C-alpha positions as CSV (number, residue, x, y, z in Angstrom):
1,W,29.9,-2.0,2.0
2,V,26.3,-0.7,2.0
3,N,25.2,-3.7,0.0
4,E,26.4,-6.0,2.8
5,L,24.3,-4.3,5.6
6,S,21.9,-6.6,7.4
7,S,20.4,-4.0,9.7
8,V,19.9,-0.2,9.5
9,S,18.9,2.1,12.4
10,L,18.6,5.8,11.8
11,P,17.2,7.1,15.1
12,D,17.5,10.8,14.3
13,A,16.9,11.0,10.5
14,I,14.0,13.2,9.4
15,E,14.5,12.7,5.7
16,I,15.9,9.8,3.7
17,K,17.2,10.6,0.3
18,N,16.5,8.8,-3.0
19,D,18.2,5.4,-3.6
20,A,19.7,5.5,-0.1
21,F,19.6,1.7,0.3
22,Y,18.8,0.6,-3.2
23,G,19.6,-3.0,-3.8
24,C,20.9,-3.8,-0.3
25,H,20.2,-7.5,-0.8
26,E,21.3,-8.6,2.7
27,L,19.3,-6.0,4.6
28,Q,16.8,-7.6,7.0
29,T,15.7,-4.8,9.4
30,F,15.2,-1.1,8.8
31,S,14.3,1.5,11.4
32,A,13.9,5.2,11.1
33,P,11.5,6.2,13.9
34,K,11.6,10.0,13.3
35,A,11.7,10.0,9.5
36,K,8.9,11.9,7.9
37,T,9.9,11.7,4.3
38,L,11.5,8.9,2.2
39,G,12.6,9.8,-1.3
40,R,12.2,7.5,-4.3
41,T,13.5,3.9,-4.5
42,V,15.0,4.0,-1.0
43,L,14.6,0.3,-0.2
44,V,13.8,-1.2,-3.6
45,G,15.1,-4.7,-4.1
46,C,15.9,-5.4,-0.5
47,R,14.6,-8.9,-0.9
48,E,15.6,-10.1,2.6
49,L,13.9,-7.3,4.4
50,T,11.4,-8.6,7.0
51,H,10.9,-5.7,9.4
52,I,10.3,-2.0,8.6
53,E,9.8,0.6,11.3
54,L,8.6,4.0,10.0
55,P,6.1,5.2,12.6
56,M,6.3,8.9,11.6
57,A,6.6,8.6,7.8
58,E,4.1,10.9,6.0
59,I,5.5,10.8,2.5
60,I,7.1,7.7,0.8
61,G,8.4,8.2,-2.7
62,R,7.5,5.9,-5.6
63,G,9.3,2.6,-5.6
64,S,10.7,2.8,-2.1
65,L,9.0,-0.3,-1.0
66,H,9.1,-2.1,-4.3
67,N,10.2,-5.8,-4.6
68,L,10.6,-6.6,-0.9
69,S,9.8,-10.2,-1.3
70,S,10.4,-11.3,2.3
71,L,8.1,-8.7,3.8
72,I,5.0,-10.2,5.3
73,K,3.5,-7.3,7.3
74,I,3.8,-3.5,7.3
75,N,2.2,-0.8,9.4
76,L,2.6,2.8,8.3
77,P,0.6,4.8,10.9
78,E,1.2,8.3,9.6
79,L,1.3,7.8,5.8
80,K,-1.3,9.9,4.0
81,I,-0.8,9.0,0.3
82,L,-0.1,5.6,-1.3
83,S,2.2,6.3,-4.3
84,S,1.9,4.4,-7.6
85,S,3.0,0.8,-7.3
86,M,3.9,1.3,-3.7
87,F,4.0,-2.4,-2.8
88,A,4.7,-3.8,-6.3
89,L,6.2,-7.3,-6.3
90,C,6.1,-7.7,-2.5
91,E,5.0,-11.2,-3.3
92,N,4.8,-12.5,0.3
93,L,3.1,-9.4,1.8
94,E,0.0,-10.6,3.7
95,T,-1.0,-7.6,6.0
96,V,-1.0,-3.9,5.3
97,I,-2.2,-1.4,8.0
98,L,-2.7,2.2,6.9
99,P,-4.6,4.2,9.5
100,K,-4.3,7.7,7.9
101,V,-4.2,7.1,4.2
102,T,-6.8,9.0,2.3
103,R,-5.5,9.1,-1.3
104,I,-4.4,6.1,-3.4
105,E,-2.5,6.3,-6.7
106,E,-2.7,3.6,-9.3
107,R,-1.5,0.0,-9.1
108,V,-0.5,0.2,-5.4
109,F,-1.0,-3.6,-5.0
110,E,0.8,-5.0,-8.0
111,E,1.4,-8.8,-8.0
112,N,0.8,-9.0,-4.3
113,R,-0.8,-12.4,-4.5
114,S,-0.4,-13.3,-0.8
115,L,-2.4,-10.4,0.5
116,K,-5.0,-11.4,3.2
117,T,-5.7,-8.2,5.1
118,I,-5.8,-4.5,4.2
119,V,-6.7,-1.9,6.9
120,F,-7.7,1.7,6.1
121,G,-8.5,3.7,9.2
122,S,-9.4,7.0,7.5
123,P,-12.0,7.7,4.8
124,I,-10.5,7.1,1.3
125,E,-11.1,10.2,-0.8
126,S,-9.8,9.1,-4.2
127,I,-8.2,6.1,-6.1
128,D,-6.4,7.0,-9.3
129,G,-7.2,4.1,-11.6
130,E,-6.9,0.4,-10.7
131,L,-5.9,-0.5,-7.2
132,F,-4.8,-4.1,-7.9
133,Y,-2.8,-5.2,-10.9
134,S,-1.6,-8.4,-12.4
135,H,0.8,-8.6,-15.3
136,D,-0.7,-12.0,-16.4
137,E,-4.2,-11.6,-17.8
138,S,-4.8,-15.3,-17.6
139,H,-4.0,-15.2,-13.8
140,P,-6.0,-12.2,-12.5
141,F,-5.7,-10.6,-9.1
142,L,-8.3,-12.3,-6.8
143,T,-9.5,-9.8,-4.2
144,E,-12.1,-12.2,-3.0
145,R,-9.5,-13.6,-0.6
146,I,-8.8,-10.3,1.1
147,D,-10.4,-9.0,4.3
148,L,-10.7,-5.2,3.9
149,T,-11.3,-2.7,6.8
150,L,-12.6,0.8,6.1
151,S,-13.3,3.8,8.2
152,R,-16.8,4.0,9.6
153,R,-17.0,7.4,7.9
154,Q,-16.2,6.0,4.5
155,R,-18.5,7.1,1.7
156,T,-19.4,5.1,-1.5
157,M,-16.8,5.5,-4.3
158,I,-18.0,6.9,-7.6
159,N,-16.1,6.3,-10.9
160,D,-15.7,9.3,-13.2
161,S,-15.3,7.2,-16.4
162,Y,-17.9,7.0,-19.1
163,G,-20.2,4.0,-19.4
164,E,-20.2,1.1,-17.0
165,P,-17.9,1.7,-14.0
166,S,-14.7,-0.5,-14.0
167,P,-12.0,-0.7,-11.4
168,Y,-9.5,-0.6,-14.3
169,E,-10.5,2.7,-15.7
170,G,-11.1,6.3,-14.6
171,R,-10.7,7.7,-11.1
172,W,-12.7,6.7,-8.1
173,Q,-13.9,9.5,-5.7
174,A,-15.7,9.5,-2.5
175,A,-18.8,11.4,-3.5
176,G,-21.7,9.1,-2.7
177,E,-23.7,8.0,0.2
178,P,-22.2,6.5,3.4
179,F,-20.7,3.1,2.6
180,N,-22.9,0.1,3.3
181,F,-20.9,-2.4,5.4
182,N,-23.4,-5.1,4.4
183,S,-21.7,-5.0,1.0
184,N,-18.5,-6.9,0.0
185,E,-17.8,-4.5,-2.9
186,F,-15.7,-1.4,-2.8
187,A,-14.4,0.7,-5.7
188,G,-15.4,-1.9,-8.2
189,Y,-13.7,-4.9,-6.4
190,R,-15.3,-7.7,-4.5
191,F,-13.6,-8.7,-1.2
192,K,-13.9,-11.6,1.2
193,S,-15.2,-9.3,3.8
194,I,-15.4,-5.5,4.5
195,S,-15.6,-4.4,8.1
196,P,-15.5,-1.0,9.9
197,Y,-12.3,0.2,11.5
198,E,-12.4,0.1,15.3
């Protein structure tokens, strides 16, 4: 019966276990206003999901928001860390709002070819490897179409790999001078625009 759910509301849940709604193909809305922790692969494959309400979530396990192909916008106001492949295969995702994220694991944006807006409200401290990823080398991820917003307190990211810095190798850390908002480049990528968070 779980696979036939179209809406889920968990008003008092603090923690949501691994795989709780894995593959609920009919699910369209999901609300857990008090949940602070989601385990792994909680919502993976919910391809009809268009609305997610997780205003208190601080931890979201790997794969929990994977392959949500109907999702267009998401706001995770309390999330601190973006886990690996967080939004992988969310092919229609256009807007991501993340006011408190400070650490980013690798390949968070994987095949998100509809992305238009990414908002970070807190200074990014580290990025573990490549932030954007495409499986098809002949069709690379084009960040030049994305408007990026960064904290006014953001510092320049420095790559710890040897040789010429690359967004595909090494780990990026905030260890440089204050970020120059006259630049359209951040952590090795060029964006359509980069503006300060208001």
